[in-house]
N, C-alpha and C positions, 0 to 999 in steps of 0.2 A: 361365228368364227370372224375373228379380227384380220383384218388385210395386214401384210406385212410389207414394210417399206423397203424399197429397192436401194435406197440411199438416203441421205440426211435432207431436210427441207431446203428448198433455195431461199434462205433467208434474205439474200441481196434481191431477187426479184422482188418478193415483198416490200421490200425498202423501197426500190425504185418506182415501184406501182404507186405508194403513199406519196413519194415525191411528186409523182406525176399527176397524183388527184384523179387516178383511175380505178373504177370499181373492178371487181372480179369478172362481173359481166362486160365491161368494156375492152378489158384484157382478150378474155375468151372470145369475144366477138372478132377481135383484130385477128385471132389466130385462126376462127374458122373452127371453134371447139365449142363444146357446152362448157357452160360454169363450173358443172361437177367435175368434168374431165381436166380443165384447169386447176381447180381445186387438188384434183389427185395428183398432177404432176408436179406443182409445187410442193406439196407435202411429201413427196417422195415415194409415193405409189406406183407411179409409172413415169416414162422419160419422156422428154421433148424430142421432137424430130431435129434433123439437122435446119430443115426449113422454119420449123416454129422457132428454134433459137435464134436463127437469123432474122425473124420478123419480130423477135424481143428487142435487139439490139436497134432495129429501126424504131422501133416504138418508143424505147427510152432513151434514146441518142447514147447508148454506151457500148463498150466492146466486150467481146465473148469472155473474156478474163473479168472483167467489171461484174457482169451478170452472174456468171456461174462461178466465180472465184477460183480461177484455175491457176 
């Protein structure tokens, strides 16, 4: 059975990750989660916690609006 997305993928996170030259493993490690969990969050199968969202803003040097396209 295929998993259902909770929301659209976070394309901006992928873009900032590429611009920062960080691997999935690098970002997952910074967030304290597995690479698979990070993939599921970016692809829209689960959500980032508020703390993880804040950590992403620090990691990429971007605002929440930029990262999550609010």
